[in-house]
C-alpha positions in Angstrom: -7.4 -0.2 41.2 -6.1 2.0 38.4 -2.7 2.3 40.2 -2.4 -1.4 40.7 -3.1 -2.1 37.0 -0.6 0.6 36.0 2.0 -0.8 38.3 1.4 -4.3 36.9 1.9 -3.0 33.4 5.1 -1.3 34.4 6.4 -4.5 36.0 5.5 -6.5 32.9 7.3 -4.0 30.7 10.5 -4.1 32.8 10.2 -7.9 33.0 10.0 -8.2 29.2 13.1 -6.0 28.8 15.0 -8.1 31.3 13.8 -11.4 29.9 14.5 -10.6 26.3 18.0 -9.2 27.0 18.9 -12.2 29.2 17.7 -14.9 26.9 18.6 -13.4 23.5 20.6 -10.6 22.0 17.9 -8.4 20.5 18.5 -6.1 17.6 19.0 -2.4 18.3 15.5 -1.4 17.4 13.9 -4.0 19.5 16.1 -3.2 22.5 15.3 0.5 22.1 11.6 0.0 22.0 11.6 -2.4 25.0 13.7 0.2 26.9 11.4 3.0 26.0 8.4 0.9 27.1 10.0 0.1 30.5 11.0 3.8 31.0 7.5 5.0 30.1 6.0 2.5 32.4 8.2 3.5 35.3 7.6 7.2 34.7 3.9 6.7 34.6 4.1 5.1 38.0 6.1 8.0 39.4 3.8 10.6 37.9 0.6 8.8 39.1 1.8 7.8 42.6 4.1 10.8 43.3 1.3 13.3 43.9 -0.5 10.9 46.1 2.5 10.4 48.2 3.0 14.1 48.6 -0.7 14.4 49.7 -0.3 11.6 52.2 3.0 13.0 53.5 1.5 16.4 54.0 -1.5 15.0 55.8 0.8 12.9 58.1 3.2 15.7 58.9 1.1 18.8 58.9 -2.4 17.5 59.4 -3.7 19.0 56.2 -3.5 18.2 52.5 -0.8 19.9 50.4 -1.5 21.3 47.0 0.4 19.3 44.3 -0.5 21.4 41.2 -3.2 21.2 38.6 -3.2 17.4 38.1 -1.2 17.5 34.9 1.3 14.9 36.3 -1.7 12.5 36.6 -2.7 13.1 33.0 0.8 12.6 31.7 1.1 9.5 33.8 -2.1 8.1 32.2 -0.8 8.9 28.7 2.5 7.2 29.4 0.8 3.9 30.2 -0.4 3.1 26.7 2.8 4.6 25.2 4.8 2.1 27.2 2.6 -0.8 26.3 2.7 0.0 22.6 6.5 0.3 22.6 7.0 -2.9 24.6 4.7 -4.9 22.3 6.4 -3.4 19.2 9.8 -4.3 20.6 8.7 -7.9 21.2 7.1 -8.2 17.7 10.2 -6.8 16.0 12.5 -9.1 18.0 10.6 -12.2 17.2 10.1 -11.1 13.6 13.9 -10.8 13.2 14.4 -14.2 14.8 11.9 -15.8 12.4 13.6 -14.2 9.4 17.1 -15.3 10.7 15.8 -18.8 11.2 14.2 -18.8 7.7 17.6 -17.9 6.1 19.5 -20.6 7.9 
């Protein structure tokens, strides 16, 4: 269940980046934060699912589980999820804040 939620967050972060860059021309700071959010979400998926894929592959090929380290990749993957979410939300907030200021000046 955790992997599905994390994957959903990564897709939402990447979707936000694609949506904002297609519909508007975001400022540099907003674009950077959205990009960082999408990258962090993608890396979290790789770090969370990668060790499991190695385990399943080892079980399928060799009939036994392979060691994938001490689990630090899973911990880093779990830390990257909120980092990605915070960066994506800040990017959206900065983008719409800049749009509102620009609309107020016009």
